[in-house]
C-alpha positions in Angstrom: -107.6 -131.1 86.5 -107.6 -132.4 90.0 -107.1 -135.8 89.1 -104.1 -134.8 86.8 -102.0 -133.0 89.9 -100.6 -136.5 91.0 -99.5 -137.1 87.6 -97.9 -133.7 87.3 -96.3 -134.1 90.2 -94.7 -137.3 89.5 -93.5 -136.1 86.1 -91.5 -133.3 87.9 -90.2 -135.7 90.2 -89.1 -137.5 87.5 -87.9 -134.5 85.6 -85.5 -133.4 88.4 -84.3 -137.0 88.9 -83.2 -137.2 85.5 -81.6 -133.7 85.7 -79.8 -135.0 88.8 -78.8 -138.2 87.6 -77.0 -135.9 84.0 -75.4 -134.5 86.1 -73.8 -136.6 88.6 -73.2 -138.7 85.0 -71.3 -135.7 83.6 -69.3 -134.7 87.1 -68.0 -138.3 87.3 -67.6 -139.9 83.8 -67.3 -136.7 81.5 -65.9 -134.0 83.6 -62.6 -135.0 85.4 -61.8 -130.9 86.7 -62.7 -132.9 90.5 -60.8 -135.6 89.8 -58.1 -133.2 88.7 -58.9 -131.4 91.8 -58.6 -134.2 94.5 -55.5 -135.6 92.8 -53.6 -132.4 92.9 -53.9 -132.2 96.4 -52.7 -135.8 96.9 -49.9 -135.3 94.1 -45.9 -134.0 94.8 -44.8 -132.2 91.6 -41.2 -132.6 92.2 -39.1 -130.9 89.7 -35.8 -132.4 88.7 -32.9 -129.9 88.1 -30.7 -131.2 85.6 -26.8 -130.9 85.9 -25.2 -128.0 84.2 -23.1 -128.7 81.5 -18.9 -128.6 82.3 -16.3 -125.8 81.4 -13.2 -127.1 79.9 -9.6 -125.5 79.1 -8.7 -125.6 75.1 -6.5 -128.6 76.2 -9.2 -130.2 77.9 -8.4 -129.4 81.8 -11.7 -129.4 83.6 -12.6 -125.1 84.9 -15.5 -125.6 86.5 -17.9 -129.2 87.1 -21.0 -129.4 89.6 -20.9 -130.4 93.3 -24.5 -131.6 94.5 -26.5 -129.8 97.4 -29.9 -130.3 98.8 -32.6 -128.0 99.3 -35.4 -128.9 101.9 -38.7 -128.4 100.5 -41.8 -127.2 102.6 -45.9 -127.7 101.8 -46.9 -125.4 104.2 -49.9 -126.1 104.4 -48.9 -129.7 106.0 -46.1 -128.7 108.2 -45.8 -129.3 111.6 -43.3 -128.5 114.1 -44.1 -129.1 118.0 -40.1 -127.9 119.1 -39.2 -125.1 117.1 -35.8 -124.9 118.9 -35.1 -128.1 118.8 -35.9 -128.0 115.1 -33.5 -125.1 114.3 -30.5 -126.8 116.1 -31.0 -130.1 114.4 -31.3 -128.3 110.8 -28.7 -125.6 111.6 -31.0 -122.7 110.8 -31.5 -119.8 113.1 -35.5 -119.3 114.3 -35.8 -115.9 112.5 -34.8 -117.2 109.0 -37.2 -120.5 109.7 -40.3 -118.0 110.2 -39.1 -115.8 107.0 -38.6 -118.6 105.2 -42.2 -120.3 106.1 -43.7 -117.1 105.5 -42.4 -116.8 102.0 -43.7 -120.5 101.4 -46.9 -119.6 102.7 -47.1 -116.2 100.7 -46.3 -118.3 97.5 -48.8 -121.1 97.9 -50.1 -123.3 100.4 -50.1 -126.5 98.7 -47.0 -126.1 96.6 -43.3 -127.0 97.8 -41.1 -124.4 98.1 -37.4 -124.2 99.7 -37.1 -124.0 103.5 -33.1 -124.5 104.2 -31.3 -124.1 100.7 -27.9 -125.9 99.8 -27.5 -128.2 102.6 -24.4 -130.1 101.9 -23.6 -133.3 101.6 -22.1 -133.8 105.1 -25.0 -132.3 106.5 -27.8 -134.4 104.5 -26.0 -137.5 105.9 -26.6 -136.0 109.4 -30.1 -135.3 108.7 -31.3 -137.9 106.0 -32.7 -140.6 108.5 -35.1 -138.1 110.2 -36.7 -136.1 107.8 -40.0 -138.7 108.3 -40.2 -137.2 111.8 -41.5 -133.6 109.9 -44.6 -133.5 108.1 -44.5 -131.6 104.9 -41.1 -131.5 104.4 -38.4 -133.6 101.7 -35.4 -132.8 99.8 -34.9 -132.1 96.6 -31.3 -132.2 95.0 -29.5 -129.8 93.6 -25.9 -128.7 92.2 -23.9 -126.0 92.8 -21.1 -124.8 90.8 -17.5 -126.0 91.8 -13.7 -125.2 90.7 -10.9 -127.5 90.9 -8.5 -124.4 90.2 -9.6 -121.0 91.7 -8.7 -119.0 88.3 -10.3 -117.5 86.0 -13.6 -115.6 87.7 -14.0 -112.8 85.8 -14.0 -115.2 82.6 -16.0 -117.9 83.9 -18.6 -116.0 85.7 -20.8 -117.3 88.3 -24.4 -118.5 88.9 -27.2 -117.5 91.1 -30.9 -117.5 92.5 -32.8 -115.8 89.4 -34.4 -112.4 90.1 -37.5 -111.1 89.9 -36.9 -109.1 87.5 -35.1 -111.7 85.5 -38.2 -113.9 85.8 -40.4 -111.0 84.1 -38.2 -111.0 81.8 -38.0 -114.8 80.7 -39.9 -114.9 77.7 -39.0 -118.7 77.4 -41.1 -119.5 81.0 -38.3 -122.1 81.6 -37.7 -120.1 84.9 -39.4 -120.5 88.6 -38.6 -118.8 91.5 -35.7 -119.9 93.7 -34.0 -121.2 89.8 -30.6 -120.6 89.5 -29.1 -118.8 86.4 -25.8 -118.0 85.0 -25.5 -114.1 86.2 -22.0 -113.3 84.4 -19.1 -114.5 82.4 -19.4 -117.5 80.1 -22.1 -119.0 82.9 -24.5 -116.1 81.8 -23.5 -115.8 77.9 -24.1 -119.5 77.1 -26.7 -119.8 79.6 -29.3 -121.6 77.2 -26.5 -124.0 76.6 -25.4 -124.8 79.8 -28.5 -124.9 81.8 -30.2 -128.0 80.2 -33.9 -129.2 80.5 -35.7 -129.8 83.9 -37.5 -133.0 84.3 -40.8 -133.7 86.3 -41.7 -136.8 88.8 -44.9 -137.1 89.8 -45.4 -138.8 93.3 -48.6 -139.9 95.2 -48.5 -138.8 99.3 -51.6 -139.7 101.5 -53.0 -136.7 103.8 -49.8 -137.2 106.6 -47.5 -136.5 103.3 -46.5 -140.1 103.5 -44.8 -140.7 99.8 -47.0 -143.7 98.6 -45.4 -144.2 95.3 -45.6 -142.8 91.6 -48.5 -141.5 90.3 -50.0 -143.6 87.4 -46.7 -145.8 87.5 -44.6 -142.8 86.2 -46.4 -142.4 82.5 -46.1 -138.6 83.1 -42.5 -138.5 84.2 -39.9 -136.8 82.3 -36.5 -137.1 82.7 -33.9 -134.3 83.1 -31.5 -133.9 80.0 -28.1 -132.4 81.2 -26.5 -129.3 80.0 -24.3 -129.1 77.0 -20.4 -129.0 77.8 -18.2 -126.2 76.7 -14.5 -125.8 75.1 -13.8 -122.6 76.4 -10.9 -121.2 74.2 -8.6 -120.3 77.9 -5.3 -122.0 77.8 -5.1 -122.6 82.3 -1.9 -122.8 82.3 -1.3 -119.7 80.7 -4.0 -118.1 82.6 -2.7 -119.5 86.2 0.6 -118.0 85.2 -0.8 -114.3 83.9 -2.5 -114.2 87.3 0.3 -114.9 89.4 2.4 -111.7 87.6 -0.9 -109.1 88.3 -1.0 -110.5 92.0 -1.3 -107.4 94.3 -1.3 -105.0 91.5 -4.6 -103.3 89.7 -5.0 -104.1 85.8 -5.6 -106.5 83.4 -4.0 -108.7 80.7 -5.7 -110.3 77.6 -4.1 -112.7 75.2 -5.6 -113.6 71.9 -4.9 -116.3 69.3 -4.7 -114.1 65.7 -5.5 -116.6 63.1 -8.5 -117.3 65.4 -9.7 -114.6 67.8 -9.7 -117.2 70.6 -8.9 -115.7 73.9 -5.7 -117.4 75.5 -5.7 -115.5 79.0 -8.5 -112.8 80.2 -7.1 -111.8 83.3 -8.3 -108.9 85.7 -6.5 -108.2 88.8 -7.3 -108.4 91.7 -9.3 -111.1 91.3 -11.2 -113.6 93.3 -11.6 -117.6 93.9 -14.7 -118.5 92.1 -15.7 -120.9 94.8 -16.2 -117.9 96.9 -19.5 -117.3 95.2 -21.1 -121.0 95.4 -23.1 -123.1 97.9 -24.8 -121.7 101.2 -22.3 -118.7 101.9 -22.8 -117.0 98.0 -24.9 -113.8 99.6 -22.6 -113.2 102.5 -19.3 -113.5 100.3 -21.1 -111.5 97.5 -21.4 -108.7 100.0 -18.2 -108.7 101.0 -16.6 -108.9 97.4 -18.8 -106.4 95.9 -18.0 -103.9 98.7 -14.2 -104.7 98.5 -12.5 -101.3 97.5 -10.1 -103.0 95.1 -13.2 -103.9 93.0 -12.5 -107.8 92.1 -15.9 -108.3 90.7 -15.0 -105.4 88.5 -14.6 -107.1 85.2 -11.6 -104.9 83.7 -11.0 -106.6 80.4 -13.9 -105.6 78.9 -15.5 -102.9 81.6 -12.2 -100.4 82.3 -11.6 -97.9 79.8 -8.0 -96.0 79.9 -6.9 -93.5 77.2 -4.3 -95.9 74.7 -1.4 -93.5 75.1 1.4 -94.2 72.3 0.1 -97.4 71.3 -2.3 -95.4 69.3 0.5 -94.1 67.1 0.3 -97.3 65.1 -3.2 -96.6 64.1 -2.5 -93.3 63.0 0.2 -94.2 60.8 -1.9 -97.3 59.0 -4.8 -94.6 58.7 -2.1 -92.1 57.0 -0.8 -94.5 54.8 -4.2 -95.9 53.5 -5.6 -92.1 53.3 -2.1 -91.2 51.2 -1.7 -88.7 53.6 1.7 -90.4 54.7 4.3 -92.1 52.9 7.3 -94.5 54.5 9.0 -91.4 53.3 7.3 -88.6 54.6 9.7 -87.1 57.6 8.6 -84.6 59.9 10.7 -82.8 62.5 10.5 -83.5 66.2 9.4 -79.9 67.5 9.2 -80.2 70.9 7.0 -76.5 71.0 4.1 -78.3 69.9 4.6 -81.1 72.3 6.8 -82.9 74.8 9.1 -85.6 73.6 12.1 -87.7 74.5 15.6 -87.8 72.9 15.6 -89.6 69.9 17.4 -89.0 66.3 15.7 -86.0 64.4 13.6 -85.8 62.0 12.2 -88.7 61.4 10.4 -90.5 59.0 7.4 -93.1 59.5 9.6 -96.2 60.3 11.3 -93.6 62.7 8.5 -92.6 64.4 7.0 -95.5 65.1 10.2 -96.5 66.4 10.8 -93.7 68.6 7.5 -92.9 69.3 7.7 -89.5 68.5 4.8 -87.4 69.8 5.7 -84.1 67.7 5.4 -86.4 64.6 2.2 -87.2 65.1 1.0 -83.9 66.4 1.8 -82.6 62.7 0.7 -86.1 61.2 -2.9 -85.8 62.3 -3.2 -82.3 62.0 -2.1 -83.4 57.7 -4.9 -86.0 58.2 -8.0 -83.8 59.8 -7.4 -80.0 58.2 -7.1 -81.3 54.2 -8.4 -77.8 53.5 -11.8 -79.1 51.9 -13.6 -76.1 53.5 -12.4 -72.5 53.7 -13.9 -72.6 57.2 -11.0 -74.0 59.7 -13.6 -74.9 62.0 -15.7 -76.7 59.5 -12.7 -78.1 57.9 -11.5 -79.7 61.1 -15.4 -80.9 61.9 -15.4 -82.6 58.3 -11.8 -84.2 58.8 -12.3 -85.7 62.2 -15.6 -87.7 61.1 -13.7 -89.1 58.1 -10.8 -89.7 60.5 -13.1 -91.3 62.9 -15.4 -93.9 60.4 -11.2 -95.2 59.6 -10.2 -95.4 63.3 -13.6 -97.4 64.2 -12.7 -100.2 61.1 -9.8 -100.9 63.9 -12.7 -102.4 66.1 -12.9 -99.1 68.6 -15.5 -96.9 69.6 -18.0 -99.3 69.8 -18.4 -103.3 71.2 -16.9 -105.8 69.4 -19.1 -108.4 70.5 -17.3 -110.5 72.5 -19.2 -113.7 74.2 -19.8 -111.8 77.8 -22.2 -109.4 78.7 -21.0 -105.6 79.8 -18.6 -105.0 77.4 -18.3 -101.1 77.3 -17.5 -99.9 74.0 -14.8 -97.2 74.9 -14.6 -93.6 72.9 -13.4 -92.4 69.4 -15.2 -88.9 69.8 -16.9 -87.4 67.1 -17.5 -84.0 66.0 -20.8 -84.1 67.2 -19.3 -84.6 70.6 -17.0 -81.6 70.8 -20.2 -79.5 69.5 -21.5 -80.4 72.6 -18.7 -79.5 74.4 -17.7 -76.4 72.9 -20.3 -75.5 71.1 -21.0 -75.4 66.9 -17.9 -73.8 65.1 -16.3 -73.5 68.0 -13.6 -75.7 67.9 -10.6 -76.9 65.8 -7.2 -78.8 65.6 -5.8 -77.0 68.5 -8.7 -77.8 70.2 -8.8 -81.9 69.7 -4.9 -82.8 69.1 -4.5 -84.4 71.8 -6.2 -87.5 69.9 -2.7 -87.8 67.9 -1.1 -89.4 70.7 -4.2 -91.6 71.7 -5.0 -89.3 75.3 -7.8 -86.5 75.4 -11.6 -87.8 75.0 -10.2 -91.3 73.4 -11.0 -94.6 75.5 -10.1 -97.8 74.6 -11.1 -101.2 76.8 -7.7 -104.2 77.5 -9.5 -106.4 75.1 -10.3 -103.8 72.1 -6.1 -103.3 72.8 -5.6 -106.8 72.5 -7.4 -107.1 69.1 -5.4 -104.3 68.0 -2.4 -106.4 68.2 -4.2 -109.4 66.5 -5.0 -106.9 63.9 -1.4 -105.9 63.5 -0.4 -109.3 63.6 -3.0 -110.4 60.2 -1.8 -107.7 58.3 -5.4 -106.0 58.4 -8.3 -108.0 60.2 -9.8 -109.3 62.8 -11.9 -112.0 64.0 -14.1 -111.2 66.9 -12.6 -112.4 70.3 -14.2 -115.0 71.9 -14.4 -117.6 75.0 -16.0 -120.7 73.0 -14.2 -123.5 71.3 -16.7 -125.8 71.3 -20.4 -126.7 72.5 -20.8 -130.5 73.2 -17.4 -131.1 71.2 -18.8 -129.4 68.2 -16.5 -126.4 67.0 -19.6 -126.0 64.4 -22.0 -124.7 67.1 -20.0 -121.7 68.1 -21.8 -118.3 66.8 -21.2 -117.4 63.1 -19.9 -114.6 63.6 -16.9 -115.5 65.9 -15.8 -117.4 62.5 -16.0 -114.4 60.4 -13.4 -112.0 59.3 -13.7 -108.0 60.1 -11.3 -106.0 57.5 -10.1 -102.7 58.7 -9.9 -101.5 54.6 -6.1 -101.0 55.1 -4.2 -102.4 52.5 -2.0 -105.3 54.1 1.2 -104.0 52.4 1.1 -101.3 54.9 1.3 -103.4 57.7 5.2 -104.5 56.3 6.3 -101.5 57.5 4.4 -101.1 60.6 6.0 -104.5 61.9 9.5 -104.0 61.2 8.9 -100.6 62.9 6.9 -102.6 66.0 10.1 -105.4 66.2 12.6 -102.4 66.5 10.8 -100.2 68.7 11.8 -103.2 71.5 15.1 -102.0 71.4 14.7 -98.6 71.8 11.7 -98.8 74.5 11.1 -102.1 75.9 14.7 -103.2 75.7 13.9 -106.5 78.8 11.0 -107.6 76.7 13.1 -109.0 74.1 13.5 -112.5 73.9 16.5 -114.5 72.2 15.3 -116.4 69.4 11.3 -115.1 69.3 10.8 -111.8 67.2 8.2 -110.0 69.3 6.4 -107.0 67.5 5.5 -104.6 69.7 4.6 -101.3 71.2 4.8 -99.3 74.7 2.5 -96.9 75.7 1.9 -94.4 79.0 -1.5 -93.9 79.5 -1.7 -90.1 81.3 -3.5 -90.6 84.4 -4.9 -87.4 86.6 -5.4 -88.8 89.7 -2.2 -90.6 90.2 0.6 -92.5 88.6 0.4 -93.1 84.8 -0.7 -96.6 83.4 1.3 -98.7 82.2 0.6 -100.1 78.5 1.9 -102.5 76.4 1.1 -104.5 73.3 2.6 -106.9 71.5 2.3 -110.3 68.9 4.7 -113.1 68.4 6.7 -114.4 66.4 6.8 -112.0 63.6 7.2 -114.4 61.3 4.1 -116.3 61.9 2.2 -114.8 64.6 0.5 -117.3 67.5 -0.2 -114.7 70.1 -1.6 -111.4 70.6 -1.4 -109.5 74.2 -2.4 -106.3 75.5 -1.3 -105.5 79.5 -2.4 -102.8 81.4 -1.0 -102.1 85.0 -2.8 -99.3 86.5 -0.7 -96.8 87.9 2.9 -98.5 87.0 4.4 -95.8 85.1 6.5 -96.3 81.9 5.1 -98.6 79.6 8.5 -100.2 79.1 8.5 -101.5 82.5 5.8 -103.2 84.2 3.7 -103.8 81.2 5.9 -105.0 78.5 7.7 -107.1 81.4 4.9 -108.6 81.8 3.9 -109.6 78.2 7.1 -110.7 77.3 7.3 -113.4 79.9 3.7 -114.4 79.2 4.4 -114.6 75.7 7.2 -116.9 76.7 5.6 -119.0 78.7 3.0 -119.3 75.9 5.6 -120.4 73.4 8.0 -122.4 75.2 6.1 -123.5 78.1 8.9 -122.4 80.5 10.5 -119.2 81.3 14.5 -118.4 80.7 14.4 -115.5 82.5 14.0 -115.8 86.2 15.5 -112.2 87.0 13.0 -110.7 84.7 10.1 -112.9 86.5 11.5 -111.4 90.2 11.0 -107.6 88.8 7.4 -108.4 88.1 6.5 -110.6 91.1 8.0 -107.8 93.0 5.6 -105.3 91.3 8.6 -102.2 92.2 8.1 -100.2 88.9 7.9 -96.6 89.8 11.1 -96.7 91.8 
């Protein structure tokens, strides 16, 4: 046994040596994890952010383009500064901000690059670029911010900003990373997947001092960025700018639609702001100022503001009554002012006269005929049944719910149901006398300006509409727009009934909005005065023109401006003339609107 001991020891040593050799072979040849870790420490992964797609108006005029800026990136492990005060002065950053940004970068990663100074302008970059090599652990990444050649359509176009933590959590595509920019409102947000493009990646070799040593593996792993798709919007820039000028200094909105397509020609929210305020390094500062502005310029009135429709709703009442067989063109009712107040006009009136003269008592009685059809001997139950049936018909006009415009934040308004009144008053404890204000577009009924413009398009189209939208083509191809914007939506009302309504709307202008009449252009319109319990009433007007071949449908709301035949009708008339003729032939009316003295 003693004689075998050297042999056994030699065998163990050989076996251990073999194991070590095999392990070394596996590490150096077959297992590249250590190689990859080593390479990771010596390679910079630089994301190449694509340019966002451009946005044009319907006539090819540029609305949004990209302006290059530069982010100063830092790798915390390699970053070193001997004179912090000089660094801050040279790079135009406060010491507190530098410390905060550097700590945030360390928290994210010691070895991965993070933004240290964001959105350095072209001028500042030209000043500092030759001195960047003097500082270890920093390099520049080119980015772009949005710029606007015209300070118009801010609420329609929207803005981009840095993605939030909540958005990153919800990002199922895993496309975004901390510090990326994303569309936050308007067209920028809705068409983000089209506008953002696709990122590229470059891998660079660096030595221990962070000095660039060239491409990694000759660039075989690099990918190029792909710019976002260009978008042609439906907006008419010239009409948009004119409408913004008319509403300057006022609160309200104007929405104009091409009835045949549902394309939005103008989308005006007043007060508005210069979209260039929400770009570049001052985004946060300016956003805070705009967000705290008492005039609420960031509030997107065309899709977010909700008002009673007022007398404009009488046209819908007329069509529902005709379709249900409750009303006929010859239905004649007395203007009984003991029911509800009215103004002087011929008495009694048929349906044509009721629309033309906007007779409140007529619709008080007509609505009751629609609601109380004696389908139940219980008056309360009868009203409940009638209201819900009526509501179904009204909602087919695009009211009481979101239309589906290509813009986030849209409100749906309200067409009240029996369930609402049950909640307010209790089941079986309300009847027609509780809800009669709905007959003239008041009470619990609410609509958005976009919905009112869509109503005008329905009247122009004799019973159908296309969902209003901002998109005309994506990358020059109109076939790429969502299918829902090319689909007809029908109200269920016989087109024949619209002939009477259109004629009455043309005649209505001479009685309630004579200043809106344009020589040689037949406008079909309806004024409204939406009650406002907290101040002067809102001025409301909808119209379409020319009556024979409608090219534009429009809704105007001017808050606290009183009677609809003044502010709203005048504004709409000027917008119609501007769009159809390209110029204004009534300078006195234009001056009247610009001055804005509507109440006195």
